[in-house]
C-alpha positions as CSV (number, residue, x, y, z in Angstrom):
1,M,-0.2,0.1,0.6
2,S,1.1,3.4,-0.9
3,V,1.8,5.9,1.8
4,R,-0.6,8.6,-0.2
5,L,-3.0,6.4,0.3
6,L,-2.6,5.3,3.6
7,M,-2.8,9.1,4.6
8,I,-5.9,9.5,2.6
9,M,-7.4,6.5,4.5
10,V,-6.2,8.4,8.0
11,T,-8.0,11.2,6.7
12,A,-10.8,9.9,5.9
13,L,-11.2,8.6,9.2
14,L,-10.4,11.4,11.2
15,V,-12.6,13.4,9.6
16,G,-15.8,11.0,9.4
17,A,-15.8,10.5,5.7
18,L,-16.0,6.2,6.5
19,P,-18.5,5.1,8.2
20,S,-17.4,3.9,11.8
21,A,-18.5,0.7,13.8
22,A,-19.0,3.1,16.7
23,T,-21.6,5.6,14.8
24,P,-25.0,4.9,16.5
25,P,-27.7,4.7,14.8
26,Q,-30.4,7.4,14.2
27,F,-34.5,7.4,14.4
28,L,-36.7,9.3,13.2
29,I,-40.5,10.5,14.2
30,T,-42.2,13.6,12.3
31,I,-44.3,15.5,14.1
32,E,-47.4,16.1,11.7
33,N,-50.6,18.8,11.5
34,G,-53.3,15.7,12.6
35,A,-53.6,12.9,14.1
36,P,-52.0,10.4,15.6
37,Y,-49.3,13.4,15.3
38,F,-46.4,11.7,15.8
39,L,-44.8,9.5,12.7
40,P,-44.5,6.9,14.2
41,V,-46.8,7.0,17.4
42,S,-45.1,4.0,19.0
43,A,-41.5,3.4,18.2
44,T,-39.5,1.0,19.2
45,V,-35.7,1.4,19.2
46,E,-32.1,-0.4,20.9
47,T,-30.3,1.3,23.5
48,G,-28.1,4.0,21.9
49,T,-29.7,4.8,19.2
50,S,-30.1,8.3,19.1
51,I,-33.8,8.9,18.0
52,R,-34.8,12.8,16.5
53,W,-38.5,14.5,16.4
54,D,-38.2,16.9,13.1
55,N,-41.1,19.5,12.9
56,P,-41.8,20.1,9.3
57,T,-45.6,22.1,10.6
58,A,-46.0,25.9,10.5
59,T,-46.4,25.5,14.6
60,N,-44.4,25.0,18.1
61,H,-44.5,22.3,19.3
62,T,-43.1,20.1,22.4
63,I,-41.4,16.8,22.9
64,T,-41.6,16.3,26.8
65,H,-41.6,12.7,28.7
66,N,-44.7,12.4,31.0
67,G,-42.5,12.3,33.8
68,C,-41.5,15.8,33.3
69,V,-44.9,17.0,34.3
70,N,-46.2,14.3,36.8
71,G,-43.8,14.0,39.5
72,E,-41.6,11.4,37.9
73,V,-38.1,11.4,36.7
74,C,-37.8,14.1,33.4
75,A,-36.0,11.7,31.1
76,F,-36.6,14.5,28.3
77,D,-38.0,18.0,27.3
78,S,-37.2,19.8,23.8
79,G,-38.4,23.0,25.3
80,N,-40.1,25.2,22.7
81,M,-39.5,23.6,19.0
82,A,-40.3,26.4,15.8
83,P,-40.9,25.5,12.5
84,N,-38.4,23.6,10.7
85,E,-36.3,23.0,13.8
86,S,-35.9,18.9,15.5
87,Y,-35.5,17.4,18.6
88,T,-32.5,14.9,19.0
89,L,-31.6,12.9,22.1
90,P,-28.8,10.7,22.1
91,G,-30.2,7.5,23.6
92,L,-32.3,5.9,26.8
93,P,-32.0,3.4,29.1
94,P,-33.9,0.7,28.6
95,G,-37.8,1.7,29.3
96,Q,-41.2,3.1,28.1
97,Y,-41.3,7.1,27.3
98,P,-44.4,8.3,26.8
99,Y,-44.5,11.9,26.0
100,F,-46.6,14.5,24.8
101,C,-46.8,18.0,23.2
102,Q,-47.0,20.7,26.2
103,V,-48.8,23.0,23.5
104,H,-51.1,20.7,22.0
105,P,-51.8,18.3,24.6
106,I,-53.8,15.6,22.7
107,M,-50.3,14.9,21.0
108,R,-48.6,12.2,22.3
109,G,-46.7,9.5,21.7
110,V,-44.6,6.3,23.3
111,L,-40.9,5.5,22.7
112,T,-39.6,2.1,23.8
113,V,-36.2,1.3,24.4
114,T,-34.9,-2.4,24.4
115,E,-31.3,-3.4,24.8
116,P,-29.9,-5.0,22.1
117,A,-30.7,-8.2,20.5
118,V,-28.2,-10.6,20.8
119,A,-26.4,-12.6,17.9
120,P,-27.0,-16.5,18.8
121,A,-23.4,-17.7,18.8
122,Q,-22.3,-19.6,15.6
123,T,-20.9,-23.3,15.9
């Protein structure tokens, strides 16, 4: 392997041009103007998966975990999301996370986080 090719590969790795096994996947939830309001309304992801909510609507919204308003642990709260903004969580521990929009409480969703599936051992 030439030194030049090796330098190009090292540089690409350093700037993230090549995929990395350490880069977790991202799951997208889109806010809609009508029911069910969050697409998908019920989402299941594995631990370590980042979750992004996109707000393509012309209205402000929040992504607020139910725990933030009922005296339990507040796992996430986006605050006000203006039109065309996004909110991203880097990941959550396993569990079920019901959430809603504080501006429009009829908007509700559920995020379920599971342990990663373990591949069966090959014999």
